[in-house]
Every structure is written in structure tokens, then in C-alpha cells.
A tleap script that builds the chain and sets N, CA, C and O, in Angstrom:
source leaprc.protein.ff14SB
mol = sequence {
  NMET LEU ASP ARG LEU SER GLN GLY PRO ALA
  SER VAL SER GLU LEU ARG ARG PRO LEU SER
  ILE SER LEU ALA ALA VAL VAL GLN HIE VAL
  GLN VAL LEU GLU ALA SER GLY LEU VAL ARG
  SER GLN LYS VAL GLY ARG THR ARG THR CYS
  THR LEU ASN PRO ALA THR LEU ARG SER ALA
  GLU ARG TRP ILE SER ASP ARG ARG ARG LEU
  ILE GLU ARG ARG LEU ASP ARG LEU GLY GLU
  TYR LEU ALA GLU THR ALA GLY SER PRO ASP
  SER GLU PRO GLN ASP ARG LEU ARG ARG THR
  THR ARG PRO ASP TYR PRO ARG GLU ILE CTHR
}
set mol.1.N position { -81.905 21.524 -4.018 }
set mol.1.CA position { -81.436 20.426 -4.855 }
set mol.1.C position { -80.348 19.760 -4.124 }
set mol.1.O position { -80.353 18.530 -4.065 }
set mol.2.N position { -79.386 20.462 -3.544 }
set mol.2.CA position { -78.348 19.763 -2.978 }
set mol.2.C position { -78.779 18.913 -1.706 }
set mol.2.O position { -78.267 17.831 -1.421 }
set mol.3.N position { -79.743 19.510 -1.007 }
set mol.3.CA position { -80.326 18.845 0.127 }
set mol.3.C position { -81.101 17.481 -0.374 }
set mol.3.O position { -81.128 16.440 0.283 }
set mol.4.N position { -81.633 17.644 -1.468 }
set mol.4.CA position { -82.462 16.321 -1.898 }
set mol.4.C position { -81.293 15.379 -2.360 }
set mol.4.O position { -81.395 14.186 -2.072 }
set mol.5.N position { -80.215 15.807 -3.037 }
set mol.5.CA position { -79.276 14.897 -3.488 }
set mol.5.C position { -78.443 14.348 -2.356 }
set mol.5.O position { -77.785 13.322 -2.526 }
set mol.6.N position { -78.448 14.978 -1.237 }
set mol.6.CA position { -77.561 14.302 -0.097 }
set mol.6.C position { -78.339 13.130 0.332 }
set mol.6.O position { -77.773 12.337 1.084 }
set mol.7.N position { -79.587 12.892 -0.043 }
set mol.7.CA position { -80.291 11.625 0.380 }
set mol.7.C position { -80.128 10.557 -0.785 }
set mol.7.O position { -80.617 9.436 -0.647 }
set mol.8.N position { -79.484 10.892 -1.853 }
set mol.8.CA position { -79.187 9.877 -2.854 }
set mol.8.C position { -79.560 10.417 -4.191 }
set mol.8.O position { -80.202 11.460 -4.319 }
set mol.9.N position { -79.117 9.635 -5.254 }
set mol.9.CA position { -79.331 10.111 -6.621 }
set mol.9.C position { -80.846 10.458 -6.981 }
set mol.9.O position { -81.790 9.930 -6.393 }
set mol.10.N position { -80.976 11.316 -7.913 }
set mol.10.CA position { -82.406 11.786 -8.325 }
set mol.10.C position { -82.251 12.159 -9.691 }
set mol.10.O position { -81.218 12.632 -10.164 }
set mol.11.N position { -83.488 11.893 -10.418 }
set mol.11.CA position { -83.576 12.432 -11.796 }
set mol.11.C position { -83.895 13.999 -11.750 }
set mol.11.O position { -84.324 14.615 -10.774 }
set mol.12.N position { -83.626 14.455 -12.878 }
set mol.12.CA position { -84.178 16.004 -12.938 }
set mol.12.C position { -85.624 16.137 -12.606 }
set mol.12.O position { -86.035 17.083 -11.933 }
set mol.13.N position { -86.357 15.253 -13.045 }
set mol.13.CA position { -87.875 15.427 -12.724 }
set mol.13.C position { -88.162 15.267 -11.325 }
set mol.13.O position { -89.085 15.903 -10.816 }
set mol.14.N position { -87.343 14.352 -10.557 }
set mol.14.CA position { -87.593 14.189 -9.178 }
set mol.14.C position { -87.043 15.555 -8.379 }
set mol.14.O position { -87.537 15.913 -7.310 }
set mol.15.N position { -86.048 16.203 -8.985 }
set mol.15.CA position { -85.561 17.418 -8.381 }
set mol.15.C position { -86.487 18.581 -8.488 }
set mol.15.O position { -86.538 19.504 -7.676 }
set mol.16.N position { -87.250 18.449 -9.614 }
set mol.16.CA position { -88.206 19.511 -9.854 }
set mol.16.C position { -89.467 19.389 -9.037 }
set mol.16.O position { -90.132 20.397 -8.798 }
set mol.17.N position { -89.833 18.169 -8.587 }
set mol.17.CA position { -91.169 17.890 -7.986 }
set mol.17.C position { -91.459 18.945 -6.865 }
set mol.17.O position { -92.473 19.633 -6.984 }
set mol.18.N position { -90.686 19.107 -5.848 }
set mol.18.CA position { -91.008 20.024 -4.835 }
set mol.18.C position { -90.867 21.641 -5.082 }
set mol.18.O position { -91.183 22.503 -4.262 }
set mol.19.N position { -90.365 21.845 -6.292 }
set mol.19.CA position { -90.119 23.188 -6.618 }
set mol.19.C position { -91.132 23.801 -7.559 }
set mol.19.O position { -91.769 23.079 -8.327 }
set mol.20.N position { -91.303 25.148 -7.523 }
set mol.20.CA position { -92.306 25.736 -8.327 }
set mol.20.C position { -91.635 26.388 -9.505 }
set mol.20.O position { -91.885 27.566 -9.758 }
set mol.21.N position { -90.852 25.736 -10.191 }
set mol.21.CA position { -90.063 26.273 -11.297 }
set mol.21.C position { -90.138 25.210 -12.487 }
set mol.21.O position { -90.447 24.034 -12.296 }
set mol.22.N position { -89.861 25.683 -13.582 }
set mol.22.CA position { -89.984 24.944 -14.958 }
set mol.22.C position { -88.889 23.869 -14.855 }
set mol.22.O position { -87.965 23.970 -14.047 }
set mol.23.N position { -89.030 22.816 -15.721 }
set mol.23.CA position { -88.181 21.778 -15.899 }
set mol.23.C position { -86.930 22.373 -16.519 }
set mol.23.O position { -85.834 21.943 -16.160 }
set mol.24.N position { -87.028 23.386 -17.473 }
set mol.24.CA position { -85.913 24.001 -18.090 }
set mol.24.C position { -84.950 24.646 -17.036 }
set mol.24.O position { -83.722 24.565 -17.073 }
set mol.25.N position { -85.732 25.332 -16.043 }
set mol.25.CA position { -85.055 26.088 -14.995 }
set mol.25.C position { -84.223 25.020 -14.220 }
set mol.25.O position { -83.040 25.268 -13.987 }
set mol.26.N position { -84.750 23.903 -13.830 }
set mol.26.CA position { -84.122 22.860 -13.111 }
set mol.26.C position { -82.855 22.459 -13.894 }
set mol.26.O position { -81.789 22.332 -13.291 }
set mol.27.N position { -82.941 22.271 -15.130 }
set mol.27.CA position { -81.848 21.801 -15.989 }
set mol.27.C position { -80.755 22.889 -15.921 }
set mol.27.O position { -79.598 22.539 -15.689 }
set mol.28.N position { -81.035 24.085 -16.095 }
set mol.28.CA position { -80.108 25.162 -15.895 }
set mol.28.C position { -79.413 25.164 -14.537 }
set mol.28.O position { -78.205 25.403 -14.506 }
set mol.29.N position { -80.082 24.916 -13.415 }
set mol.29.CA position { -79.460 24.849 -12.106 }
set mol.29.C position { -78.501 23.695 -11.978 }
set mol.29.O position { -77.382 23.797 -11.475 }
set mol.30.N position { -79.057 22.514 -12.505 }
set mol.30.CA position { -78.242 21.351 -12.652 }
set mol.30.C position { -76.943 21.708 -13.433 }
set mol.30.O position { -75.876 21.327 -12.952 }
set mol.31.N position { -76.947 22.342 -14.488 }
set mol.31.CA position { -75.716 22.661 -15.256 }
set mol.31.C position { -74.753 23.499 -14.380 }
set mol.31.O position { -73.548 23.258 -14.316 }
set mol.32.N position { -75.353 24.475 -13.725 }
set mol.32.CA position { -74.503 25.347 -12.888 }
set mol.32.C position { -73.829 24.431 -11.835 }
set mol.32.O position { -72.621 24.514 -11.613 }
set mol.33.N position { -74.617 23.580 -11.210 }
set mol.33.CA position { -74.041 22.645 -10.159 }
set mol.33.C position { -73.059 21.809 -10.666 }
set mol.33.O position { -72.070 21.569 -9.974 }
set mol.34.N position { -73.195 21.284 -11.876 }
set mol.34.CA position { -72.151 20.457 -12.610 }
set mol.34.C position { -70.990 21.195 -12.858 }
set mol.34.O position { -69.882 20.738 -12.577 }
set mol.35.N position { -71.172 22.468 -13.437 }
set mol.35.CA position { -69.966 23.319 -13.694 }
set mol.35.C position { -69.128 23.512 -12.529 }
set mol.35.O position { -67.905 23.595 -12.632 }
set mol.36.N position { -69.796 23.595 -11.325 }
set mol.36.CA position { -68.998 24.007 -10.099 }
set mol.36.C position { -68.403 22.705 -9.425 }
set mol.36.O position { -67.642 22.764 -8.459 }
set mol.37.N position { -68.801 21.559 -9.998 }
set mol.37.CA position { -68.366 20.293 -9.545 }
set mol.37.C position { -69.061 19.760 -8.459 }
set mol.37.O position { -68.635 18.726 -7.943 }
set mol.38.N position { -70.152 20.350 -7.995 }
set mol.38.CA position { -70.952 19.824 -6.896 }
set mol.38.C position { -71.707 18.675 -7.194 }
set mol.38.O position { -71.921 17.807 -6.347 }
set mol.39.N position { -72.142 18.616 -8.405 }
set mol.39.CA position { -73.141 17.567 -8.996 }
set mol.39.C position { -72.575 16.898 -10.141 }
set mol.39.O position { -71.822 17.504 -10.903 }
set mol.40.N position { -72.885 15.697 -10.313 }
set mol.40.CA position { -72.529 14.848 -11.486 }
set mol.40.C position { -73.777 14.399 -12.083 }
set mol.40.O position { -74.695 14.082 -11.326 }
set mol.41.N position { -73.932 14.331 -13.371 }
set mol.41.CA position { -75.131 13.753 -13.948 }
set mol.41.C position { -74.805 12.840 -15.052 }
set mol.41.O position { -73.817 12.976 -15.773 }
set mol.42.N position { -75.757 11.818 -15.162 }
set mol.42.CA position { -75.431 10.757 -16.268 }
set mol.42.C position { -76.867 10.729 -16.963 }
set mol.42.O position { -77.913 10.780 -16.316 }
set mol.43.N position { -76.803 10.644 -18.332 }
set mol.43.CA position { -78.157 10.411 -19.112 }
set mol.43.C position { -78.099 9.007 -19.494 }
set mol.43.O position { -77.128 8.494 -20.050 }
set mol.44.N position { -79.243 8.364 -19.155 }
set mol.44.CA position { -79.496 7.131 -19.803 }
set mol.44.C position { -80.883 7.169 -20.404 }
set mol.44.O position { -81.887 7.423 -19.738 }
set mol.45.N position { -80.886 6.905 -21.690 }
set mol.45.CA position { -82.185 7.163 -22.520 }
set mol.45.C position { -82.643 8.545 -22.362 }
set mol.45.O position { -81.897 9.464 -22.699 }
set mol.46.N position { -83.779 8.764 -21.890 }
set mol.46.CA position { -84.434 10.134 -21.712 }
set mol.46.C position { -84.213 10.614 -20.299 }
set mol.46.O position { -84.476 11.793 -20.063 }
set mol.47.N position { -83.763 9.846 -19.341 }
set mol.47.CA position { -83.580 10.206 -18.022 }
set mol.47.C position { -82.168 10.741 -17.608 }
set mol.47.O position { -81.169 10.055 -17.826 }
set mol.48.N position { -82.092 11.926 -17.030 }
set mol.48.CA position { -80.775 12.375 -16.537 }
set mol.48.C position { -80.802 12.269 -15.038 }
set mol.48.O position { -81.579 12.907 -14.328 }
set mol.49.N position { -79.957 11.475 -14.635 }
set mol.49.CA position { -79.757 11.185 -13.086 }
set mol.49.C position { -78.686 11.910 -12.514 }
set mol.49.O position { -77.565 11.751 -12.997 }
set mol.50.N position { -78.870 12.772 -11.449 }
set mol.50.CA position { -77.843 13.509 -10.837 }
set mol.50.C position { -77.430 12.817 -9.394 }
set mol.50.O position { -78.240 12.243 -8.667 }
set mol.51.N position { -76.256 12.948 -9.159 }
set mol.51.CA position { -75.644 12.623 -7.830 }
set mol.51.C position { -74.760 13.795 -7.312 }
set mol.51.O position { -74.250 14.641 -8.047 }
set mol.52.N position { -74.643 13.743 -5.974 }
set mol.52.CA position { -73.830 14.693 -5.264 }
set mol.52.C position { -72.469 14.280 -5.433 }
set mol.52.O position { -72.184 13.082 -5.453 }
set mol.53.N position { -71.502 15.288 -5.570 }
set mol.53.CA position { -69.996 14.888 -5.468 }
set mol.53.C position { -69.527 15.251 -4.120 }
set mol.53.O position { -69.201 16.421 -3.921 }
set mol.54.N position { -69.459 14.412 -3.202 }
set mol.54.CA position { -68.996 14.737 -1.927 }
set mol.54.C position { -67.688 15.284 -1.781 }
set mol.54.O position { -67.485 16.111 -0.892 }
set mol.55.N position { -66.754 14.912 -2.568 }
set mol.55.CA position { -65.388 15.457 -2.435 }
set mol.55.C position { -65.361 17.067 -2.589 }
set mol.55.O position { -64.719 17.812 -1.850 }
set mol.56.N position { -66.112 17.447 -3.600 }
set mol.56.CA position { -66.265 18.929 -3.819 }
set mol.56.C position { -66.963 19.650 -2.647 }
set mol.56.O position { -66.552 20.728 -2.218 }
set mol.57.N position { -67.938 19.064 -2.196 }
set mol.57.CA position { -68.787 19.594 -1.110 }
set mol.57.C position { -67.924 19.646 0.265 }
set mol.57.O position { -68.109 20.556 1.073 }
set mol.58.N position { -67.059 18.714 0.464 }
set mol.58.CA position { -66.129 18.727 1.505 }
set mol.58.C position { -65.071 19.751 1.431 }
set mol.58.O position { -64.605 20.291 2.434 }
set mol.59.N position { -64.708 20.003 0.247 }
set mol.59.CA position { -63.719 21.120 -0.082 }
set mol.59.C position { -64.416 22.423 0.192 }
set mol.59.O position { -63.807 23.303 0.801 }
set mol.60.N position { -65.586 22.597 -0.193 }
set mol.60.CA position { -66.224 23.902 0.086 }
set mol.60.C position { -66.620 23.992 1.560 }
set mol.60.O position { -66.695 25.114 2.060 }
set mol.61.N position { -66.870 22.948 2.273 }
set mol.61.CA position { -67.048 23.030 3.693 }
set mol.61.C position { -65.727 23.423 4.440 }
set mol.61.O position { -65.740 24.171 5.418 }
set mol.62.N position { -64.659 22.906 3.951 }
set mol.62.CA position { -63.345 23.203 4.597 }
set mol.62.C position { -63.068 24.787 4.354 }
set mol.62.O position { -62.599 25.457 5.274 }
set mol.63.N position { -63.323 25.278 3.289 }
set mol.63.CA position { -63.158 26.708 2.859 }
set mol.63.C position { -64.081 27.600 3.686 }
set mol.63.O position { -63.689 28.690 4.100 }
set mol.64.N position { -65.173 27.186 3.899 }
set mol.64.CA position { -66.171 27.952 4.769 }
set mol.64.C position { -65.712 27.918 6.137 }
set mol.64.O position { -65.759 28.957 6.795 }
set mol.65.N position { -65.230 26.738 6.695 }
set mol.65.CA position { -64.896 26.636 7.915 }
set mol.65.C position { -63.651 27.379 8.238 }
set mol.65.O position { -63.509 27.906 9.341 }
set mol.66.N position { -62.793 27.433 7.359 }
set mol.66.CA position { -61.499 28.353 7.497 }
set mol.66.C position { -61.892 29.775 7.538 }
set mol.66.O position { -61.335 30.531 8.334 }
set mol.67.N position { -62.830 30.202 6.721 }
set mol.67.CA position { -63.196 31.624 6.746 }
set mol.67.C position { -63.933 31.992 8.029 }
set mol.67.O position { -63.816 33.122 8.503 }
set mol.68.N position { -64.776 30.951 8.660 }
set mol.68.CA position { -65.513 31.247 9.789 }
set mol.68.C position { -64.478 31.447 10.895 }
set mol.68.O position { -64.564 32.432 11.629 }
set mol.69.N position { -63.515 30.556 11.037 }
set mol.69.CA position { -62.428 30.701 12.041 }
set mol.69.C position { -61.727 32.008 12.037 }
set mol.69.O position { -61.496 32.611 13.085 }
set mol.70.N position { -61.344 32.507 10.721 }
set mol.70.CA position { -60.709 33.725 10.531 }
set mol.70.C position { -61.630 34.803 11.058 }
set mol.70.O position { -61.126 35.613 11.836 }
set mol.71.N position { -62.943 34.933 10.739 }
set mol.71.CA position { -63.783 35.970 11.140 }
set mol.71.C position { -63.931 35.955 12.603 }
set mol.71.O position { -63.880 37.005 13.244 }
set mol.72.N position { -64.134 34.661 13.229 }
set mol.72.CA position { -64.288 34.640 14.635 }
set mol.72.C position { -63.077 35.145 15.353 }
set mol.72.O position { -63.216 35.715 16.435 }
set mol.73.N position { -61.769 34.951 14.757 }
set mol.73.CA position { -60.599 35.434 15.448 }
set mol.73.C position { -60.573 37.161 15.423 }
set mol.73.O position { -60.128 37.878 16.318 }
set mol.74.N position { -61.086 37.531 14.337 }
set mol.74.CA position { -61.046 38.986 14.248 }
set mol.74.C position { -62.103 39.609 15.138 }
set mol.74.O position { -61.884 40.668 15.725 }
set mol.75.N position { -63.267 38.942 15.240 }
set mol.75.CA position { -64.286 39.480 16.136 }
set mol.75.C position { -63.806 39.349 17.523 }
set mol.75.O position { -64.074 40.258 18.308 }
set mol.76.N position { -63.116 38.310 17.925 }
set mol.76.CA position { -62.643 38.181 19.237 }
set mol.76.C position { -61.535 39.351 19.576 }
set mol.76.O position { -61.441 39.890 20.679 }
set mol.77.N position { -60.768 39.628 18.509 }
set mol.77.CA position { -59.711 40.787 18.829 }
set mol.77.C position { -60.560 42.019 18.806 }
set mol.77.O position { -60.233 42.890 19.611 }
set mol.78.N position { -61.522 42.240 18.084 }
set mol.78.CA position { -62.250 43.376 18.127 }
set mol.78.C position { -63.078 43.539 19.484 }
set mol.78.O position { -63.229 44.643 20.007 }
set mol.79.N position { -63.575 42.423 19.985 }
set mol.79.CA position { -64.103 42.384 21.304 }
set mol.79.C position { -63.237 42.870 22.532 }
set mol.79.O position { -63.571 43.630 23.441 }
set mol.80.N position { -61.853 42.132 22.282 }
set mol.80.CA position { -60.860 42.551 23.266 }
set mol.80.C position { -60.473 44.086 23.345 }
set mol.80.O position { -60.296 44.706 24.394 }
set mol.81.N position { -60.374 44.590 22.068 }
set mol.81.CA position { -59.996 45.931 21.865 }
set mol.81.C position { -61.087 46.786 22.488 }
set mol.81.O position { -60.747 47.716 23.218 }
set mol.82.N position { -62.375 46.543 22.256 }
set mol.82.CA position { -63.471 47.303 22.761 }
set mol.82.C position { -63.503 47.228 24.269 }
set mol.82.O position { -63.803 48.246 24.892 }
set mol.83.N position { -63.226 46.132 24.892 }
set mol.83.CA position { -63.204 46.009 26.275 }
set mol.83.C position { -62.078 46.672 26.890 }
set mol.83.O position { -62.240 47.214 27.983 }
set mol.84.N position { -60.877 46.693 26.275 }
set mol.84.CA position { -59.854 47.398 26.730 }
set mol.84.C position { -60.105 49.059 26.741 }
set mol.84.O position { -59.754 49.781 27.675 }
set mol.85.N position { -60.676 49.454 25.712 }
set mol.85.CA position { -60.860 50.932 25.491 }
set mol.85.C position { -62.091 51.407 26.080 }
set mol.85.O position { -62.331 52.610 25.975 }
set mol.86.N position { -62.993 50.581 26.744 }
set mol.86.CA position { -64.265 50.961 27.214 }
set mol.86.C position { -64.280 51.954 28.225 }
set mol.86.O position { -65.211 52.759 28.265 }
set mol.87.N position { -63.238 51.992 29.150 }
set mol.87.CA position { -63.226 53.054 30.112 }
set mol.87.C position { -62.273 54.203 29.897 }
set mol.87.O position { -62.111 55.053 30.773 }
set mol.88.N position { -61.650 54.238 28.762 }
set mol.88.CA position { -60.769 55.315 28.425 }
set mol.88.C position { -61.530 56.618 27.828 }
set mol.88.O position { -62.527 56.458 27.124 }
set mol.89.N position { -61.067 57.826 28.110 }
set mol.89.CA position { -61.744 58.881 27.740 }
set mol.89.C position { -61.959 59.084 26.170 }
set mol.89.O position { -62.848 59.833 25.767 }
set mol.90.N position { -61.135 58.406 25.315 }
set mol.90.CA position { -61.162 58.493 23.907 }
set mol.90.C position { -62.316 57.542 23.413 }
set mol.90.O position { -62.621 57.564 22.221 }
set mol.91.N position { -62.916 56.771 24.225 }
set mol.91.CA position { -63.749 55.741 23.856 }
set mol.91.C position { -65.223 56.204 23.624 }
set mol.91.O position { -66.085 55.410 23.246 }
set mol.92.N position { -65.480 57.562 23.874 }
set mol.92.CA position { -66.815 58.062 23.734 }
set mol.92.C position { -67.159 57.955 22.179 }
set mol.92.O position { -66.468 58.515 21.328 }
set mol.93.N position { -68.213 57.237 21.899 }
set mol.93.CA position { -68.648 57.008 20.406 }
set mol.93.C position { -68.677 58.348 19.703 }
set mol.93.O position { -68.016 58.459 18.670 }
set mol.94.N position { -69.443 59.477 20.199 }
set mol.94.CA position { -69.526 60.711 19.483 }
set mol.94.C position { -68.227 61.206 19.203 }
set mol.94.O position { -67.977 61.575 18.055 }
set mol.95.N position { -67.333 61.268 20.128 }
set mol.95.CA position { -66.032 61.856 19.989 }
set mol.95.C position { -65.187 61.101 18.834 }
set mol.95.O position { -64.534 61.700 17.980 }
set mol.96.N position { -65.289 59.789 18.930 }
set mol.96.CA position { -64.642 58.986 17.897 }
set mol.96.C position { -65.266 59.224 16.549 }
set mol.96.O position { -64.515 59.162 15.576 }
set mol.97.N position { -66.519 59.485 16.367 }
set mol.97.CA position { -67.123 59.658 15.104 }
set mol.97.C position { -66.757 60.929 14.604 }
set mol.97.O position { -66.501 61.067 13.408 }
set mol.98.N position { -66.704 61.924 15.448 }
set mol.98.CA position { -66.210 63.194 15.059 }
set mol.98.C position { -64.854 63.294 14.486 }
set mol.98.O position { -64.548 64.128 13.634 }
set mol.99.N position { -64.009 62.367 15.010 }
set mol.99.CA position { -62.619 62.354 14.596 }
set mol.99.C position { -62.489 61.664 13.290 }
set mol.99.O position { -61.648 62.065 12.486 }
set mol.100.N position { -63.289 60.613 13.004 }
set mol.100.CA position { -63.158 59.755 11.913 }
set mol.100.C position { -64.053 59.963 10.587 }
set mol.100.O position { -63.863 59.381 9.519 }
set mol.101.N position { -64.989 60.835 10.841 }
set mol.101.CA position { -65.979 60.883 9.644 }
set mol.101.C position { -65.817 62.364 9.075 }
set mol.101.O position { -65.205 63.208 9.730 }
set mol.102.N position { -66.337 62.630 7.934 }
set mol.102.CA position { -66.477 63.850 7.276 }
set mol.102.C position { -67.173 64.972 8.196 }
set mol.102.O position { -67.957 64.669 9.096 }
set mol.103.N position { -66.845 66.188 7.914 }
set mol.103.CA position { -67.673 67.242 8.562 }
set mol.103.C position { -69.065 66.964 8.470 }
set mol.103.O position { -69.508 66.304 7.531 }
set mol.104.N position { -69.875 67.472 9.482 }
set mol.104.CA position { -71.299 67.405 9.401 }
set mol.104.C position { -71.879 67.841 8.120 }
set mol.104.O position { -71.608 68.980 7.741 }
set mol.105.N position { -72.665 67.068 7.378 }
set mol.105.CA position { -73.367 67.398 6.304 }
set mol.105.C position { -74.956 67.331 6.494 }
set mol.105.O position { -75.404 66.595 7.373 }
set mol.106.N position { -75.741 68.020 5.757 }
set mol.106.CA position { -77.217 67.848 6.012 }
set mol.106.C position { -77.692 66.418 5.798 }
set mol.106.O position { -77.351 65.831 4.771 }
set mol.107.N position { -78.360 65.901 6.589 }
set mol.107.CA position { -79.037 64.335 6.442 }
set mol.107.C position { -79.740 64.246 5.117 }
set mol.107.O position { -79.630 63.242 4.413 }
set mol.108.N position { -80.543 65.404 4.734 }
set mol.108.CA position { -81.410 65.167 3.553 }
set mol.108.C position { -80.833 66.014 2.485 }
set mol.108.O position { -80.203 67.026 2.794 }
set mol.109.N position { -80.996 65.685 1.310 }
set mol.109.CA position { -80.656 66.517 0.196 }
set mol.109.C position { -81.908 67.178 -0.275 }
set mol.109.O position { -82.921 66.546 -0.576 }
set mol.110.N position { -81.791 68.563 -0.328 }
set mol.110.CA position { -83.044 69.330 -0.629 }
set mol.110.C position { -82.887 70.078 -1.759 }
set mol.110.O position { -83.812 70.780 -2.168 }
savepdb mol mol.pdb
quit
């Protein structure tokens, strides 16, 4: 729905056309999108026309971008740590697992 609305305003019926869901389900989706601020709708007569709210979408995009940068920094630090410890005797995976996990338990419960 958001992809379709990025092309311009659309009625609820137009939003439903490519989907295999009921009109009532589309209305529910639109209500959720309106509550989140991503979509605005206006009813004229029997037609409800929806438009994308670009300001809210930009805000969500900034939040996602911030999280992506944070995760990338953490993964970079993990990569550096793994590269630094790759040659050390403590870096053996099995040895590390034995020190950080519970004692061996049966794999299957019988």
C-alpha cells in the first residue's frame, strides 16, 4: 500500500485492486497506517482517498538509518575482535563453548 501511495493519492478501492484481501481488510490496514501517521485519508462522498505522509516516512527512514549505523559499528567491532583473537590459543571455538555454556546435556529428551 505504501509503495502504491508513493506514486500518488489512491482510493481505498484502488489500493485493494492488486491485493487478494477484502475491502474491509484494506480499510483496517489504512486505519493502522493512519494511526501511525504514515497515511492520511479524506472522505468525499462515498470515496475515501489516501495519501502518503512523507514527513512521517522520512522520520522512520532516519530512525532505521540510525539503527543501521549502530549495528554496522557493532559488527565492525566484532569483526576486529575476531580478527585480533584469531591466532590466540583461547580462540578455539570448542574451548570457548565449554567455558561459556552449561555442562553437556543430552541433545534429545527421552
